[in-house]
TIMI-292319 format. One record per atom (N, C-alpha, C): x, y, z; residue in one letter. Coordinates in steps of 0.02 Angstrom, whole numbers, plus 50000, padded with zeros to 5 digits. Atoms other than C-alpha are relative to their C-alpha. Example, Ala and Ser with C-alpha at 12.3 -4.5 7.8 and 13.67 -1.06 7.14 Angstrom:
% TIMI-292319
500454994150000a;506154977550390a;500455006050000a;499584994149997s;506844994750357s;499615005550037s;
END
This chain:
% TIMI-292319
499585001550059m;511175671252863m;500735000250020m;499295000449982k;512975665952881k;500394996549944k;499585003150051t;514295662552750t;500424994650032t;499635005649969i;515055645552785i;500604997849958i;499435002150042k;516235643252638k;500015004149935k;499914996850065k;516935651852484k;500494995649961k;499605004750039i;517605640252349i;500235003449935i;499734997050061s;518745646652211s;499754996349939s;500215003150062f;518145643452034f;500504994849976f;499485004650023n;519805634852002n;499954993150034n;500085006349964d;519295621352127d;499334996649987d;500665002950016i;517595617652050i;500034996549932i;499925004150060e;517545603651923e;499615002549940e;500434998350056s;516105610351818s;500135006949969s;499824993550031i;516855627651786i;500404998549937i;499645001550063p;517435627651603p;500755001250006p;499274999549996q;519305624951583q;500255006649971q;499804993550030l;519415640451472l;499975005650052l;500074994949948v;518785651151616v;500544999250053v;499485001249951k;519975642951739k;500685002349975k;499354997950028d;521455645651624d;500055007549994d;500014992750003f;520935663751598f;500155002950069f;499904997449932l;520845666751786l;500714999050025l;499305001349980k;522585659151807k;500515003449954k;499574996650049s;523265670151665s;500404995049958s;499675005350039d;523675654251569d;499825000349926d;500154999350071i;522995660551402i;500415005849973i;499544995050027e;524285669851302e;499615005849969e;500314994050028g;523805687651260g;499475003250043g;500544997449957f;522535689951400f;500245001650071f;499734998649933e;523705693251547e;499765006750027e;500214993349979n;523155711551550n;499255000650010n;500744999749997a;521295707151548a;499734996750063a;500245003149939v;521225698351717v;500025005150057v;500064995349944f;520825706751883f;500675000850036f;499434998249958s;522315715451964s;500035007550005s;499944992749992k;522685732752031k;500435002949944k;499574997550054r;524075734751904r;499635000549934r;500394999950062n;522915730251761n;499495005650000n;500484994549997f;521605742551821f;500355006749992f;499624993850007e;522925756151836e;500155001549927e;499864999250072n;523435753251655n;499375001349960n;500634999250037q;521635751851597q;499725007050007q;500234993149989i;521205768651674i;500345004749951i;499624995650046q;522575777051571q;499794998849928q;500185001550069r;522105768051411r;499315002849983r;500684997750014k;520265772351425k;499975007650003k;500004992749994q;520595790251479q;500265003349936q;499694997350061n;521655793051325n;499584998749937n;500365001950061s;520375785451205s;499265002050001s;500724998549995f;518675791451268f;499915007650003f;500054992750008s;518195808951213s;499485003250046s;500484996349961q;517275822451308q;499325000149967q;500635000050038e;515955822651171e;499614993650015e;500345006349985k;515575804251203k;499725000150071k;500244999649931r;515425807651389r;499345003950004r;500604995949997m;514135821151359m;499404996349970m;500545003950032i;513115810151241i;499754994650048i;500185005449953l;513155795851368l;499605002850059l;500354997249942a;512655806751516a;499305002449982a;500664997550022e;511235814951419e;499534994249985e;500425005850017t;510605798051357t;499734996750064t;500225003149938i;510555790451531i;499515004550037i;500444995149967e;509775806251602e;499314999849969e;500655000350034n;508405805551470n;499634993550015n;500315006549989q;508095787051495q;499744999250071q;500225000449930l;507915789351684l;499595006050021l;500354993749984s;506945805751673s;499334998950036s;500645001449969e;505325797451730e;500064997750073e;499905003049935y;506095791151891y;500345004950048y;499674996049949t;506635799152054t;500674996850015t;499335002749990l;508505796852062l;500215000750073l;499704999449934s;509395793352225s;500565005149997s;499454995249999s;510715805752280s;500644997049970s;499405003450027k;512055792852234k;499954999549924k;500095000350073q;511325790752059q;500135006949969q;499904993250026s;511265809652031s;500745001850001s;499284998649994e;513065810952092e;500384996449944e;499665003950051n;513625796951974n;499875002649930n;500174997150065l;512705804751827l;500415006249987l;499574994150007g;513645820851858g;500724998149988g;499305002150008y;515305811751873y;500144997849927y;499885002650068l;515065803951699l;500255005349952l;499794994550044r;515385821051621r;500735001950010r;499304998449984s;517125821651697s;500474994549974s;499555004950030n;518635813351616n;500394996050052n;499695004349949n;519195805951783n;499504994850026n;500535004749981t;517645794851788t;499964994249951t;500035006050042f;517485777051724f;499434995550024f;500555004549984t;516155763651720t;500254992950010t;499955007349996i;516085745451774i;499314997549980i;500635001850032t;514745736551676t;499844992650006t;500265006750011t;513685721051679t;499395000749955t;500594999850044g;512295716751557g;499594993750009g;500435005949996h;510825705151554h;499365001049961h;500634999850036q;509235700751463q;499445002750045q;500574997249964l;507535707651512l;499544994550027l;500395005749975n;506975691751599n;499435002350044n;500594998549960l;505265691951679l;500195000250074l;499864998849928f;505445699051856f;500734998350017f;499275000949996s;507345697751830s;500244993049984s;499795006850017g;507325678951794g;500394996650056g;499605003549949p;508635668151883p;500365005050046p;499754995449948v;509375675652042v;500705002649985v;499334997450013f;511125677651970f;499985007049968f;500104993250024f;510435693351888f;500165005050056f;499884995849942i;510495701052062i;500754999950018i;499305000749979y;512235694252101y;500475003949956y;499524996750045k;513075701151946k;499965007650006k;500054992849990i;512395718651976i;500335002050066i;499694998549935l;512935718252159l;500764999749995l;499275000450009q;514685712752108q;500265006249962q;499814994050038t;514745727351985t;500035006050047t;500024994549952i;514265739452124i;500604999550048i;499465000749951k;515545732252246k;500685001049968k;499364998950035t;516935732552116t;500155007549995t;499914992750002c;516655751352099c;500245002650068c;499784998049933t;516835753152288t;500744998250011t;499315002249995y;518455743152283y;500475004749962y;499574995750042l;519165753952143l;500065007050030l;499974993449968k;518715770152232k;500475000050060k;499555000649943e;519635764052386e;500734999849979e;499315000950024n;521175759852283n;500245005649954n;499834994450045f;521115774452160f;499565006050017f;500464994849975p;520315788652260p;499965006349956p;500014994050043e;520755801952130e;499524999249941e;500475001350055y;519525793952007y;499324998150027y;500685002249982n;517665790152009n;499814994049958n;500195006250034f;516895773451963f;499254998950007f;500735000250002v;515095771351912v;499764993149976v;500275006550023p;514155754651905p;499445001049950p;500494999550054v;513115752151748v;499704993249985v;500355006050025y;511795739251703y;499775001449929y;500174999450071w;511655737251514w;499414995449984w;500605003950014m;509915731751462m;500044996949930m;500005003450065a;509865718751324a;499305000449969a;500694998850022s;508265726451257s;499884997949927s;500095001650071e;508595721851075e;499994992649985e;500055007250012d;508675703151099d;499294998349976d;500665001750027h;507255694551008h;499764993050020h;500215006749979d;507185677451091d;499555000650062d;500484998849946f;505615680451194f;499914993850044f;500105006249962e;505435662151246e;500554999050052e;499445000749954e;507125663451333e;499905004250063e;500054995249945i;506555677651447i;499305000650029i;500704998749982n;504655676051468n;499764996350062n;500195004149942h;504695666151631h;500495000850057h;499555000949943f;505425663851803f;499724994550045f;500195005849960k;505395650051932k;500135001350074k;499895000049928t;505185649152120t;500064992850024t;499965006949975e;505315634052234e;499384996049983e;500645003650007n;503485629852206n;499655000949933n;500384998550061n;502935637452041n;500435002549943n;499694997450061f;503375642151864f;499535005449972f;500414994350023y;502765659151802y;500245002149930y;499814997550066e;502705665351623e;499465004649973e;500484995750035i;501885678151510i;500004998049926i;500065001450072n;501275676051332n;499825006549965n;500104993950039e;501455690851216e;500234998849929e;499785000450069k;501695693551030k;500735002249998k;499284998550001s;503565693150996s;500284999549929s;499675000350065g;504815693850853g;500515005549992g;499534994450003g;505635710850868g;500415000250064g;499644999249938g;506725717551007g;499524999350058g;500465001649946v;505965711151168v;499835006250043v;500114994249958g;506125728051253g;499375003949981g;500584996250023k;504705735151148k;499334996250010k;500615003949988i;503465721251193i;499605003150056i;500434997149949k;501995728451288k;499644994550039k;500295005049956i;501295718951435i;499235000449998i;500745000449997s;499485713251422s;499794994050043s;500155006249963d;499555695951503d;500275000850072d;499784999049931t;499605699251691t;499724994750047t;500285005449960f;498815682951751f;500514997450051f;499495002949956f;500475677451826f;500065003950066f;499944996049939i;500385691751953i;499534997450054i;500475002649950s;498835684852038s;500234993250026s;499735006549978e;499635667552043e;500595001050048e;499434998449958f;501225674952117f;499765002450069f;500284997349938e;500165683852247e;499784994350046e;500235005749959k;499435667252305k;500594996650035k;499425003449972e;501165660052333e;500345004150055e;499574996049956f;501955674752424f;499635004650049f;500334995049958r;500595684852511r;500084998850075r;499945001549928d;500865675952678d;500724999850024d;499294999949979t;502775677352678t;500165006850031t;499824994049961v;503685690452782v;500025006249956v;499934994350045f;504105701852636f;499614999049935f;500395001550059g;502815695052514g;499635006049973g;500384994150022t;501785711152509t;500455004649960t;499524995750036e;503335720952457e;500154997249931e;499865003150065l;503725708552319l;499415000849952l;500604999550042i;501935708852255i;499925007249973i;500034993050022l;501965727952249l;500525001549946l;499474999350051m;503615727352153m;499764997349933m;500235003450062l;502865715352027l;499445004049967l;500564996350028k;501275725352005k;500215006749970k;499754993550024e;502205741751984e;500374999149934e;499585001050059a;503425734851855a;499594997349941a;500355003550054y;502235723851756y;499275002149993y;500664997150011k;500755735251745k;499824999449926k;500235000850069s;499735732251587s;500155006449961s;499834994250042g;500375743651448g;500745001850004g;499274999049996n;502175744551511n;500364995649950n;499585004450041t;503515738151394t;500454996050046t;499535003949959l;504745725051454l;500605004250021l;499454995449981t;506095738451451t;499805004150060t;500244996049943q;505055749351566q;499954995750063q;500105004449942a;504655734551679a;500664998650036a;499365001549969i;506465729651708i;500335006350028i;499714993749975r;507005747751726r;499685001950068r;500364998549938i;505675750451861i;500254995450056i;499785004849950l;506205734551952l;500715001350023l;499294998949984v;508075737851943v;500095006650037v;499974993549967q;507825756051992q;499774999350073q;500265000849932r;506825750752144r;500494996450045r;499555004049958i;508095738052205i;500695003250009i;499294998049999f;509755746252161f;500145007549999f;499884992850007s;509505765152151s;500435002750058s;499644997349942k;510185768052327k;500754998849996k;499295001650007y;511845760352274y;500335004149944y;499724995850053g;512055772752130g;500034996849932g;499995003450065l;511795760251989l;499655004249947l;500314996850057l;511435768251820l;499794994749950l;500295004950046i;510365759151693i;500035002949929i;499924997550069l;510725760551506l;499684995249951l;500305003750055d;509675754751359d;500365001849936d;499614998850060g;510765752851205g;499585001049937g;500454999050057d;509245753751090d;499875007549994d;500014992749997n;509615772151059n;500375002949940n;499714997250061k;509965782550904k;500655003850014k;499414996049986a;511215794450984a;500614995650013a;499445004549986l;512285780051047l;500204996149938l;499835003950060k;512165769950887k;500325004349946k;499684995450047n;512695785350790n;500774999550006n;499285000849989e;514415782450867e;500284993649968e;499795006450029m;514455765150786m;499954999849924m;500115000050073i;514115770350606i;500604997449962i;499405002150037e;515905768150547e;500164992650012e;499875007049984v;516095751450637v;499504995549964v;500515003950035f;514455745050566f;500125000049925f;499864999550072k;514925751150392k;500574995449982k;499425004450011n;516585742050404n;499794992750003n;500255006949994e;515655726350458e;499614998049937e;500395001550059l;514465727350310l;500444999449937l;499565000050059k;515845730850184k;500514994350000k;499415004349998h;517265719850244h;499954994150047h;500115005649954f;516535707450370f;500584999550052f;499394999449962r;517885713350489r;500004995950065r;499985003749937l;517335704950650l;500204992749988l;499845007050015q;517375687550574q;500724999249979q;499325000550026n;519005690650483n;500525001450055n;499514998249949a;519895698950629a;500034994950056a;500015004749944s;519365685750756s;500144992849978s;499925006850027k;519695670750643k;500564996150034k;499425003449971e;521415666650713e;499874998250073e;500145001249929k;520845668350894k;499484994550008k;500515005149997v;519295657750863v;500304993149986v;499685006350018e;520355644250782e;500444997450057e;499555002249946s;521625643950924s;499614997750061s;500415002049943l;520285643251059l;499644993449985l;500345006250020t;519355629550963t;500484994150004t;499505005449999e;520945619350944e;500164997850071e;499805001749932k;521345620251129k;499414997750043k;500565001349955y;519595619551206y;499414996449967y;500515003950034g;518565610251076g;499485003949962g;500484995850034k;517375624151029k;500015006950031k;500084993349971v;517005642551054v;499265001050017v;500684998849975q;515455649751137q;499535002249945q;500414997350055v;514815659350985v;500455000649938v;499614999450062n;515425657750806n;499805006449963n;500164993850037p;515555674550714p;499694998549933p;500305000550066r;514475676750561r;500375004749952r;499714995550050k;514965685350400k;499825007250017k;500234993449977i;513915700250456i;499664999150067i;500245001049932n;513585701850642n;499525005650021n;500494994849988l;512135713950630l;499304997649982l;500715001150016f;510235713150633f;499705006549974f;500384994150023y;508985724750553y;499334999950037y;500614999549960l;507525730950658l;499435002949960l;500644997550026t;505775732450588t;499494998250054t;500455002649949d;504265724850674d;500304993750031d;499625005749973t;505465710150699t;500745001849997t;499274999150001r;507355708550722r;500304994249961r;499775005350046d;508155699050579d;500725001449976d;499304999750019r;509905695250522r;500105003349931r;499804997150065i;510755705150382i;500514995349968i;499525004150037d;511655694950248d;500165003349934d;499774997250064f;512545698250084f;500124994449951f;499935005450050d;512465687849925d;500535001549948d;499494998150047g;513905696449837g;499805005849956g;500264994350041v;512795709149749v;499575004650044v;500464996049958k;511435714649870k;500024997650072k;500125001649930y;511155715250055y;499274998450008y;500705001849990f;509575706950115f;499884998350074f;500205001649932v;508645704550278v;499694993150000v;500225007150000v;508435685950314v;499294999550027v;500705001249982d;506615680350323d;499555006149990d;500404994150015k;506025697450262k;500095001549925k;499954998050071n;505655703950088n;500305007049996n;499654993649999i;506925717950111i;500694999149971i;499345000250032e;508435720950000e;500285007049995e;499664993650008f;509725734749986f;500584999249951f;499364999650036t;511045739249859t;500505002650051t;499514997349953p;512695743949943p;499875007450015p;500124992949990e;512295762349917e;499395001150046e;500614999149960e;510565760349993e;500104998250073e;499925002149930i;511125751050149i;500445004950038i;499574995249966f;512505763550186f;499635006650012f;500424994149990s;511275777750164s;499524998950058s;500455001849945e;510055768850280e;500385000350067e;499594999949940l;511455766850408l;500145007150023l;499854993049983e;511915785250401e;499395003650028e;500614996449981n;510125791150418n;499624996850058n;500385003549949h;509415777750532h;500434994750035h;499585005049966p;510795769550636p;499624996050052p;500395003449948e;509475764950765e;499674993649973e;500305005950029k;508805751850642k;500494994149996k;499495005350003f;510435741950651f;500164997750071f;499945002849933s;510635730350798s;500584995050003s;499435004649995p;512245721650853p;499784993250028p;500135006649971n;512215702950885n;500434999050063n;499655001249936a;512995694751039a;500745001749997a;499294998650006l;514765696750973l;500155007349985l;499904992950014m;514575714550909m;499815004450059m;500234995949943r;513705720551067r;500575002150046r;499444997649959p;515335720851170p;500375005949970p;499664994550034v;516115732151039v;499585006450007v;500454994349992y;514595743651046y;500055002850071y;499974998049930q;514635744051235q;500655003850016q;499354996949984e;516495748051246e;500135006349961e;499934993950039t;516335761451113t;499645005950034t;500414994549974v;514985771551202v;500085001150075v;499894999349927l;515545768951384l;500745001150016l;499304999549976p;517135774551475p;500144994150046p;500035006149960n;517205756651534n;500684996950012n;499385003349981l;518605747651625l;499944992550002l;500085007249989a;517885730451659a;499284997949987a;500665002950010y;516445719151613y;499944993950046y;500135005649954i;515685707151741i;499454995749969i;500495004350033g;514795692251664g;500074992850021g;499985007149988g;514425673851674g;500554996749958g;499475003650034n;515625660551612n;499915000149924n;500135000150072a;514795659451441a;500165006849968a;499854993350025e;514915678351419e;500755001149995e;499274999149999i;516745678651467i;500324996349942i;499705004150052m;517105664951342m;499915003149930m;500064997050067y;516375674251194y;500355006749996y;499594993850002w;517215690651244w;500724998349980w;499305001850015l;518885681451231l;500134999349926l;499915000850072e;518585678451046e;500155006749966e;500024993450033l;518585697251013l;500635004150009l;499414995949984k;520305702951072k;500325003049939k;499664997450060d;521075704750899d;499575005149963d;500454995150032y;519535713750833y;500035006750037y;499924993949961f;519665726250975f;500655003549982f;499354997150018n;521505728850932n;499965003449932n;500074997150067e;521055731950750e;499625006650002e;500404993949994l;519795745250803l;500345005250045l;499664995749951s;521065753050924s;499545001750059s;500474999349945l;519755750351058l;500274996150060l;499735003649943p;520395746051233p;499574994050019p;500365006149980f;519925728151276f;499935000150076f;500104999249928p;519155728051451p;500284994350041p;499885005449952i;519635718251604i;499364995950006i;500585004549997l;518485703151612l;499974996650068l;500085002749932i;517795697151778i;499434994950000i;500535005049992p;516855680551790p;499635001350065p;500384998149941r;515445684451910r;500014994550053r;500065004849945n;515325676252081n;499344996349996n;500625003949991s;514035662952118s;499844999750074s;500215000849931m;513025661152277m;499524994150007m;500445005849987l;512135646352354l;499745000750072l;500324999449934f;510905647852499f;499684993350018f;500255006549977l;510555631952597l;499765000550072l;500265000049932s;509505628952752s;500464996150046s;499615003749950e;510315623052913e;499814992649999e;500245006950002k;509245607452897k;500364995949946k;499655003550055i;510025602852729i;500734999250016i;499295000449982l;511775606752791l;500124994750053l;499935005349949n;511515595452942n;499954993149970n;500065006550033k;510945581252830k;500634998249961k;499385001150037i;512505583452724i;500554997750049i;499495001849950n;513605582752880n;499894993050028n;500155006649971k;512715567352948k;500234994349954k;499785005150048l;513185557952789l;500755000549987l;499284999150007n;515005563252812n;500205002649931n;499864996850064l;514935573552654l;500185007350012l;499864992849999s;515595591052618s;499625003249943s;500364996550053i;514765604252511i;500384999549934i;499605000750061e;516205602452387e;499824993649962e;500195006450032d;515615584552355d;499445000949949d;500574999050044f;514075591652269f;500195003949937f;499774996450059f;515125600852141f;500554996249964f;499545004350036g;516165586152082g;499604994649963g;500345005650033n;515705569252006n;499544996750051n;500445002449948f;514185565852113f;499784992849988f;500185007050015t;513735549552024t;500524995350030t;499475004149971k;515425542352074k;499965000150076k;500054999549927l;515195548752250l;499444995650026l;500565004149978v;513495540252265v;500194992649996v;499815007050008n;514185523952197n;500504997950055n;499515001649948d;515645524552319d;499664999550068d;500365000049936k;514455528252462k;499594993550008k;500415006150000i;513315513752416i;500434993850012i;499575006049996l;514775501552403l;500535000650055l;499514999049948n;515725508152553n;500024994050048n;499895005849955d;516465493752658d;499614993849978d;500365005850025n;515605481052545n;500494994149994n;499545005849998k;516415464052577k;500054996649933k;499995003450066i;515905456752409i;500455004049952i;499584995850044l;516705471652319l;500734999150017l;499305001049980d;518295469352420d;500284993549972d;499795006550027v;518375451052368v;500095000549924v;499954999350072l;518035455252186l;500635003949980l;499414995950017n;519385468652184n;500654996250012n;499385003749986s;520675457352265s;500104994449950s;499935005450050r;520295442952146r;500185002949931r;499834996850064e;520365454751997e;500745002049999e;499304998149997e;522055461052055e;500454993949991e;499625006250008i;522695443152069i;500004997849926i;500075001950070l;522035439551894l;500465004249956l;499594995550041r;522905454851822r;500754998350007r;499305001849989k;524565449651901k;500174993549964k;499885006450035q;524385431851832q;500075001249925q;499964998750072f;524055438351658f;500625004049982f;499394996250013s;525515450351673s;500604995249992s;499465005150004e;526665435351705e;499954996149935e;500105003950062i;525895425551561i;500195004149939i;499844995750058k;526075440551443k;500755000749991k;499274999550005d;527915442051485d;500294993849967d;499765006250031l;528175423751439l;499764999449928l;500295000550067a;527035425151287a;500425003749949a;499584996250046q;528235437951212q;500564995849971q;499465004350024l;529485423851194l;499774995349945l;500275004250053t;528325414451077t;499795004349942t;500194996050059d;527465420150918d;499455005150018d;500464994449988q;526335435650902q;499294997750010q;500705002349997s;524715425850878s;499844997550070s;500125002449933f;524915417551048f;499955006050049f;500034994049959g;525265434451128g;499335003549995g;500654996850011n;523675441451051n;499444996150034n;500495004249967l;522685426651118l;499985001450075l;499954998749929v;523305430151294v;499675006850017v;500294993349989k;522825448751282k;499244999749995k;500725000550010a;521085444251217a;499674996550059a;500285003749944e;520815431851358e;500005004350064e;499984995449942e;521365444751488e;499425004949996e;500554995250009t;520115457251416t;499334996750016t;500635003549989r;518715444251419r;499894998950075r;500095001749929q;519015439151600q;499945006350043q;500064993949960t;519275456851668t;499315003349988t;500674997250013k;517655462251582k;499474996450042k;500485003749959s;516745448751678s;499995002950071s;499984996749934f;517345457051839f;499625006649999f;500364993650007e;516675473751778e;499254998850000e;500715001650001r;514995465651741r;499754998250070r;500215001949933m;514935458051915m;499955006150046m;500024994049957k;515345474751998k;499405004549983k;500594996250019k;513985483451898k;499364996950027k;500585003549973r;512725470151948r;499975000750076r;499974999149927l;513305471652129l;499745007050018l;500224993249986l;513055490552125l;499245000649992l;500734999950012k;511315488352052k;499634996750057k;500325003749945a;510865475652186a;500035004050065a;499924996249939e;511545486652325e;499565006350000e;500444994150004k;510565501752262k;499284998250017k;500685002449981i;508975491552278i;499974998750075i;499985001849929k;509495485352449k;500055006350044k;499904993949961q;510035502652509q;499615005949970q;500414995150034n;508625511952426n;499905006450041n;500114994249957e;508365523352576e;500605004849998e;499394995950004l;510185529452573l;500055003449932l;499984997350067l;510105531752385l;499525005949992l;500514994750004e;508525542052400e;500225006250039e;499764994349960r;509295552952536r;500545003849962r;499464996850039l;510825556352428l;499725003949941l;500294996750058e;509775560452275e;499605006250020e;500384994349976n;508635571952375n;500455005850021n;499524994849981l;510125581152446l;500305003449939l;499734997150062f;510845583452273f;499505005049970f;500514995550028l;509195591052214l;499885006150044l;500054994249956a;509165602352367a;500555005149984a;499444995750019v;510865609152315v;499955002249928v;500054998750072h;510515608252128h;499274999049977h;500695000850023p;508655611252096p;499974999349924p;500055001550072a;508155604451925a;500684997949972a;499335002550018k;509925597151923k;500455005449971k;499594994350022s;510675614351892s;500225003950061s;499814995849944w;511525627451999w;499395003950023w;500584996749971q;510265635452116q;499875006949968q;500064993250026e;510615652952049e;499745000449928e;500245000150069r;510145647651872r;499274997849997r;500685002649999v;508445641051927v;499535004850037v;500464996149959y;507675651252068y;500045007549987y;500054992750002n;507095669252059n;500195002950068n;499794996849937f;507695681752190f;499445000150052f;500574999749954s;505935681852266s;500024994350051s;499955005749954v;506315664852346v;500355002150064v;499614997949942f;507565673352462f;499755006650028f;500234993449978y;506875690952468y;499364999450042y;500645000949963s;505195684552532s;500114998950074s;499855001349929d;506035679252695d;500415005450034d;499524995449969f;507355692652720f;499955007249975f;500074993250025g;506865707852617g;500655003149977g;499414996550024s;508165721052576s;500634998250039s;499425002449961e;509275713952714e;500384994749960e;499685005150041w;509605699552594w;500445003249946w;499604996550050i;510205711752459i;500645002650031i;499414997149966d;511365720452582d;500494994550021d;499565005649981f;512025703652644f;500394997549940f;499665002350061c;512415697852467c;500555004949980c;499504994950018l;513315714252434l;500614999550046l;499455000549951d;514355712552594d;500434993949987d;499635006350007e;514845694552558e;500314999249930e;499775000750069m;515185697152372m;500765000949996m;499284999550012e;516995693952322e;500145004749942e;499824995450053v;517875706652213v;500624997649962v;499355001450031e;519655700952181e;500074992949972e;499955006950024e;519315682552147e;499304997249988e;500655003050016s;517885672852066s;499904993850044s;500125005549952k;517105661252196k;499274998150002k;500665002349981l;515595651052242l;499925001250075l;500104998049931i;514935658452405i;499404996150028i;500535004349973i;513925646352512i;499775002850067i;500294996649942v;512745653352643v;499494995550034v;500505003649960a;511765644952783a;499445004850019a;500584995749982i;510005651852810i;499524996150045i;
END
C-alpha cells in the first residue's frame, strides 16, 4: 500500500460549494468553527467553563456501564478515567448502526477522530483528548442500514422494524453463511468471518452488534463508544426538550440562518420542523402540536400540555431527538470540542449556530471527514496509459470522454473553423443591421441561431458516430470510471471495509490511520 496523491476538497468539483466555502472561512459567522490551533485553544476554554463536574461523572458512569460487558484496553480504561477530570475533552464522530459497519467511510471517520485526538495532545499536552463514537441507535430507518456491499455481493438482513433500530434483535443470519463463501479463502477472511459471527449472533441487538464490532477493531486506540439512548443522559435535556415543545425554539432560532443558507446555496440539508422530537414506543414517531394537544403522528397517542411535560419529567428516555436536535443533545452531554462528519452532516450542523447561541451552548469546531480511495496498480497503469490523471475522474467525466473520443478529429477541426468563420460573418452583418430597422436586425439574429444550431447538430452526430467507431476506447474509459466509482459513486460510499481488510488485515487499519489527514480535508488516493 502506498499513498500516491492527496487532493484538497477545495480542488474537487463534486464537493458541495457550501463545504468548500466553510473550509475557506468564507461563510460569515463560522470563522471560529473551522480547524485551527487558535480555534481549538479558544474552544477548550469555552467548553471548560461550561461543562460541569456533575455532567462529567454522569457521562463516565454511563459509558462505563455501557461497556461493562467488554474487556477494555488499557488506553480505553485510561480515557474513561480522564473523562472525570475537567482538563479532558472529547472529539466525536457519529454514525448509524449499518450492518457490519456499512460503507467503508464508517472506518475512516472513526480513525480521523482518533488521530485528531493525537494531534491535539501533541499541541496541548496539558489537556487530555478522548475519541468518542456516538451510536445512532434511535434512528428508525431500518432499510437504510440493513445491508452492506462488497465487490462481488450484496448482503442484507430482514427483521421487524419501526422503532429505534438499536433495539432490533437479530434472527436472520443467512447473510453470514453467504459472506463466508465469499471470504473464506482470502488472507484475512477467517478473521472477518469470526468478527461477523461474534457481532451478529442470533439474539444480539443491532446496538450490541455494532458495539462488539467497533470494540474489536478500535479498542486498542482508546476509542469510547456511547449510546445516546439513555435515561441519565436524556435527563440533562429535559429543559431543552420542554422549550422545544412549548416554543418550537429550534425552528424559530435557526430560521434566519436557514433562509440565508438557502438563498446563497439553493437549499439546506435538513429543514427544521415545528417540533424536532420523536416519541418512542414500539415504534419511533414524530411529535406534533395542533394548537391544543400534542399528538404522536401515526399513533393513537395524545397529550395535554400538562401530560406531555409530566411524561418528559418522568420518562425523558421516551423522547428522541431528530437529526437536527441530536447535535444539541450530543454537545450538551459531552465535553466536546469538535465533530467529524461527512459533507451532508456538516451542512446541517451549520444551520444550528444561532440555536446553539440561544442555548449558551458552545458550538463545536466542524471537521469534514477525509475520504480515501484504494486502487490497484493495474487500474492506475491503465489510467496512465490513456494519459489521464486521477483528478480527471473527479471532474466532468462525460466532457473528458467526449474530448478523448474527438481528440485530433479532422472533421471536428473543419466544423469548428467553419463555425468560427460563420460567427464572424454574422457579427459583421449584425453591425450593419443595426443601421436599418429592428425587424431586420431580429431576422439576422434568428438566422444566426438557426445556422449555428445546425453546426451543433453536426457535432453531436459526429460524436455519436465516433463513439460507435471507437467503441473499444469508449468501453475502456467507462470501465475505468466504474473501477474508480463503483456503482457510479465514490468507492467509500459503496464498498464495506471487508473488501480491503480481507487482503491486509489490521495492517490496513493502521495504514489508514497513519495516512489520515488532520488539519485539512482531503481525498487520499492509495495504490494497492
